[in-house]
Backbone as ProteinMPNN parsed JSONL, in Angstrom:
{"seq_chain_A": "MPISPLDMEGDLSELAQMARIAFLTVFEVIGDTEFHRSGDGGQVFEVVSHDLTPDGVARAMFAVGHVEDMIRALQKKLNLD", "coords_chain_A": {"N_chain_A": [[11.375, 26.057, 2.815], [8.811, 26.744, 0.593], [6.749, 24.44, -1.25], [6.273, 24.168, -4.723], [3.229, 24.448, -6.653], [3.38, 22.877, -8.969], [5.417, 21.028, -8.357], [4.153, 19.792, -6.211], [1.967, 18.629, -7.485], [3.322, 16.814, -9.135], [4.57, 15.165, -7.187], [2.303, 14.093, -5.896], [1.143, 12.756, -8.031], [3.092, 10.787, -8.594], [2.956, 9.415, -6.17], [0.309, 8.47, -6.244], [0.49, 6.773, -8.472], [2.334, 4.849, -7.526], [0.902, 3.857, -5.365], [-1.176, 2.616, -6.715], [0.247, 0.618, -8.073], [1.14, -0.806, -5.847], [-1.341, -1.662, -4.829], [-2.191, -3.367, -6.943], [-0.144, -5.254, -6.831], [-0.496, -6.375, -4.261], [-3.08, -7.384, -4.636], [-2.568, -9.278, -6.639], [-0.907, -11.008, -5.205], [-2.517, -11.944, -3.071], [-4.585, -13.0, -4.477], [-6.239, -15.813, -4.904], [-6.857, -16.198, -2.273], [-8.865, -17.214, 0.369], [-11.091, -15.816, 2.62], [-12.603, -15.74, 5.877], [-14.961, -13.916, 7.559], [-15.294, -12.774, 10.861], [-16.132, -12.118, 14.309], [-17.024, -9.091, 16.117], [-18.998, -7.175, 14.137], [-17.757, -8.183, 11.901], [-14.999, -7.707, 11.798], [-12.766, -9.259, 12.055], [-10.583, -11.19, 10.187], [-10.187, -14.385, 9.004], [-7.997, -16.633, 7.483], [-9.0, -18.992, 5.205], [-8.196, -20.611, 3.033], [-5.255, -20.555, 0.961], [-2.8, -19.449, -1.49], [-0.416, -18.336, -0.873], [2.972, -17.24, -1.052], [6.294, -16.999, 0.306], [7.883, -15.272, -1.268], [5.959, -13.81, -2.718], [4.586, -12.517, -0.639], [6.684, -10.969, 0.365], [7.137, -9.266, -1.846], [4.716, -7.853, -1.876], [4.804, -6.605, 0.634], [7.072, -4.988, 0.272], [6.166, -3.254, -1.764], [4.023, -1.901, -0.51], [5.407, -0.796, 1.635], [7.081, 0.935, 0.235], [5.267, 2.852, -0.685], [4.527, 3.913, 1.774], [7.0, 5.058, 2.521], [7.18, 7.028, 0.53], [5.028, 8.67, 1.225], [5.864, 9.565, 3.744], [8.148, 11.009, 2.959], [6.955, 13.037, 1.475], [5.464, 14.252, 3.494], [7.573, 15.234, 5.052], [8.703, 17.016, 3.221], [6.664, 18.842, 3.127], [6.787, 19.815, 5.612], [5.259, 18.502, 7.612], [5.813, 16.568, 9.386]], "CA_chain_A": [[11.074, 26.546, 1.487], [7.505, 26.217, 0.164], [6.735, 23.577, -2.425], [5.489, 24.771, -5.796], [2.08, 23.633, -7.057], [3.807, 21.907, -9.972], [6.112, 19.966, -7.625], [3.138, 19.079, -5.419], [1.218, 17.804, -8.437], [4.209, 15.716, -9.529], [4.724, 14.255, -6.054], [1.036, 13.387, -5.696], [0.968, 11.848, -9.163], [3.982, 9.651, -8.349], [2.408, 8.678, -5.039], [-0.885, 7.762, -6.714], [0.94, 5.673, -9.335], [2.935, 3.801, -6.701], [-0.18, 3.248, -4.594], [-1.882, 1.717, -7.639], [1.121, -0.533, -8.262], [1.087, -1.579, -4.599], [-2.654, -2.304, -4.792], [-2.188, -4.469, -7.898], [0.774, -6.271, -6.323], [-1.177, -7.064, -3.16], [-4.186, -8.128, -5.229], [-1.984, -10.446, -7.31], [-0.353, -11.917, -4.202], [-3.558, -12.62, -2.293], [-5.411, -13.632, -5.5], [-7.261, -16.805, -4.578], [-6.959, -16.388, -0.832], [-10.252, -17.218, 0.835], [-11.198, -15.314, 3.985], [-13.864, -15.859, 6.61], [-15.077, -12.778, 8.474], [-15.918, -13.098, 12.136], [-15.962, -11.072, 15.307], [-18.021, -8.027, 16.186], [-19.036, -6.372, 12.916], [-16.955, -8.788, 10.841], [-13.702, -7.027, 11.742], [-11.682, -10.234, 12.124], [-10.477, -11.987, 8.969], [-9.443, -15.626, 9.154], [-7.677, -17.219, 6.189], [-9.519, -20.348, 5.063], [-7.248, -21.276, 2.133], [-4.422, -19.568, 0.268], [-1.654, -19.856, -2.302], [0.613, -17.353, -0.571], [4.358, -17.684, -1.01], [7.139, -15.996, 0.954], [8.299, -14.297, -2.262], [4.813, -12.943, -3.002], [4.354, -11.674, 0.534], [7.784, -9.994, 0.412], [6.884, -8.264, -2.886], [3.599, -7.013, -1.433], [5.274, -5.769, 1.741], [7.968, -3.984, -0.293], [5.368, -2.263, -2.495], [3.298, -1.084, 0.459], [6.429, -0.035, 2.364], [7.556, 2.016, -0.635], [4.241, 3.903, -0.631], [4.683, 4.549, 3.085], [8.194, 5.914, 2.444], [6.854, 8.189, -0.303], [4.156, 9.551, 2.022], [6.708, 10.207, 4.768], [9.001, 11.99, 2.283], [6.106, 14.171, 1.143], [5.184, 14.934, 4.757], [8.78, 15.985, 5.413], [8.819, 18.11, 2.264], [5.632, 19.836, 3.472], [6.981, 20.142, 7.029], [4.126, 17.973, 8.365], [6.242, 15.47, 10.256]], "C_chain_A": [[9.74, 25.929, 1.034], [7.628, 25.396, -1.125], [5.835, 24.205, -3.489], [4.301, 23.874, -6.136], [2.452, 22.561, -8.077], [4.54, 20.728, -9.321], [5.12, 19.125, -6.821], [2.344, 18.143, -6.317], [2.048, 16.593, -8.866], [4.368, 14.684, -8.424], [3.453, 13.441, -5.829], [0.763, 12.394, -6.817], [1.836, 10.602, -8.989], [3.454, 8.775, -7.222], [1.182, 7.863, -5.457], [-0.497, 6.576, -7.606], [1.516, 4.524, -8.516], [1.879, 3.111, -5.853], [-0.956, 2.268, -5.457], [-1.055, 0.458, -7.892], [1.093, -1.427, -7.025], [-0.239, -2.324, -4.493], [-2.672, -3.527, -5.709], [-1.272, -5.603, -7.44], [0.12, -7.065, -5.207], [-2.309, -7.912, -3.703], [-3.679, -9.4, -5.906], [-1.52, -11.479, -6.292], [-1.458, -12.664, -3.45], [-4.559, -13.335, -3.182], [-6.531, -14.536, -5.041], [-7.379, -17.075, -3.086], [-8.414, -16.246, -0.41], [-10.279, -16.827, 2.307], [-12.567, -15.639, 4.563], [-13.884, -14.699, 7.605], [-15.792, -13.223, 9.736], [-15.711, -11.932, 13.088], [-17.063, -10.038, 15.223], [-17.948, -7.166, 14.932], [-18.177, -6.933, 11.791], [-15.579, -8.183, 10.699], [-12.51, -7.976, 11.791], [-11.714, -11.084, 10.857], [-9.623, -13.215, 9.253], [-9.222, -16.201, 7.76], [-8.152, -18.668, 6.186], [-8.591, -21.169, 4.169], [-6.471, -20.209, 1.382], [-3.364, -20.244, -0.59], [-0.51, -18.872, -2.074], [1.992, -18.0, -0.556], [5.18, -16.622, -0.296], [7.578, -14.899, -0.018], [7.171, -13.304, -2.56], [4.536, -11.994, -1.853], [5.436, -10.598, 0.638], [7.584, -8.898, -0.629], [5.773, -7.312, -2.455], [4.044, -6.071, -0.313], [6.201, -4.672, 1.241], [7.169, -2.878, -0.972], [4.639, -1.333, -1.533], [4.272, -0.226, 1.268], [6.962, 1.133, 1.543], [6.546, 3.171, -0.656], [4.343, 4.646, 0.698], [5.875, 5.502, 3.085], [7.92, 7.183, 1.633], [5.971, 9.177, 0.453], [4.98, 10.284, 3.069], [7.618, 11.271, 4.149], [8.199, 13.232, 1.924], [5.747, 14.961, 2.402], [6.375, 15.797, 5.186], [8.947, 17.202, 4.517], [7.829, 19.24, 2.608], [5.74, 20.291, 4.921], [5.789, 19.701, 7.886], [4.535, 16.872, 9.334], [6.454, 15.91, 11.675]], "O_chain_A": [[9.574, 24.71, 1.094], [8.497, 25.64, -1.963], [4.759, 24.713, -3.176], [4.365, 22.662, -5.927], [1.901, 21.46, -8.052], [4.314, 19.573, -9.684], [5.236, 17.901, -6.761], [2.08, 16.998, -5.952], [1.531, 15.478, -8.949], [4.31, 13.48, -8.675], [3.521, 12.234, -5.597], [0.214, 11.318, -6.58], [1.369, 9.485, -9.211], [3.498, 7.547, -7.305], [1.039, 6.704, -5.068], [-1.088, 5.501, -7.505], [1.219, 3.36, -8.781], [1.953, 1.9, -5.644], [-1.353, 1.203, -4.983], [-1.599, -0.646, -7.922], [1.03, -2.652, -7.135], [-0.261, -3.493, -4.107], [-3.117, -4.601, -5.304], [-1.586, -6.776, -7.639], [0.173, -8.295, -5.205], [-2.484, -9.052, -3.272], [-4.278, -10.466, -5.769], [-1.713, -12.679, -6.484], [-1.352, -13.868, -3.219], [-5.309, -14.186, -2.705], [-7.651, -14.078, -4.813], [-7.949, -18.09, -2.685], [-9.098, -15.293, -0.78], [-9.588, -17.421, 3.135], [-13.551, -15.792, 3.839], [-12.952, -14.521, 8.39], [-16.776, -13.961, 9.68], [-15.178, -10.89, 12.709], [-17.932, -10.109, 14.354], [-16.941, -6.499, 14.695], [-17.897, -6.227, 10.822], [-15.035, -8.143, 9.596], [-11.372, -7.553, 11.592], [-12.756, -11.632, 10.499], [-8.478, -13.099, 9.688], [-10.148, -16.252, 6.951], [-7.767, -19.466, 7.041], [-8.24, -22.298, 4.511], [-6.958, -19.095, 1.187], [-3.074, -21.431, -0.443], [0.275, -18.607, -2.985], [2.164, -19.137, -0.115], [4.797, -15.452, -0.292], [7.639, -13.728, 0.357], [7.407, -12.099, -2.644], [4.281, -10.809, -2.064], [5.14, -9.448, 0.963], [7.83, -7.726, -0.344], [5.88, -6.101, -2.649], [3.703, -4.889, -0.313], [6.134, -3.542, 1.724], [7.458, -1.697, -0.781], [4.639, -0.116, -1.72], [3.989, 0.939, 1.551], [7.26, 2.196, 2.089], [6.938, 4.338, -0.644], [4.253, 5.873, 0.734], [5.778, 6.622, 3.587], [8.366, 8.271, 1.997], [6.149, 10.389, 0.331], [4.813, 11.488, 3.262], [7.834, 12.322, 4.752], [8.694, 14.352, 2.05], [5.728, 16.192, 2.382], [6.209, 16.935, 5.624], [9.29, 18.287, 4.987], [8.116, 20.421, 2.409], [4.902, 21.051, 5.407], [5.358, 20.433, 8.777], [3.688, 16.307, 10.026], [6.816, 15.098, 12.527]]}, "name": "protein", "num_of_chains": 1, "seq": "MPISPLDMEGDLSELAQMARIAFLTVFEVIGDTEFHRSGDGGQVFEVVSHDLTPDGVARAMFAVGHVEDMIRALQKKLNLD"}
């Protein structure tokens, strides 16, 4: 069954909102983390100092995982899986 433009707009809006929440959660969690870039083209990131906690990392992983789940659900709804 095809998805209506209104449903598509709603799904994309929810996805964008959750992605923003995930971004803010990750930003809050890594906050004062200091990275050093190395490797060819600076593609390797080494953590120099951090204030990461297991709880913060779990919250960030949950938020990002939820966005992934929403994308997969939308793909299934659009028969793209």
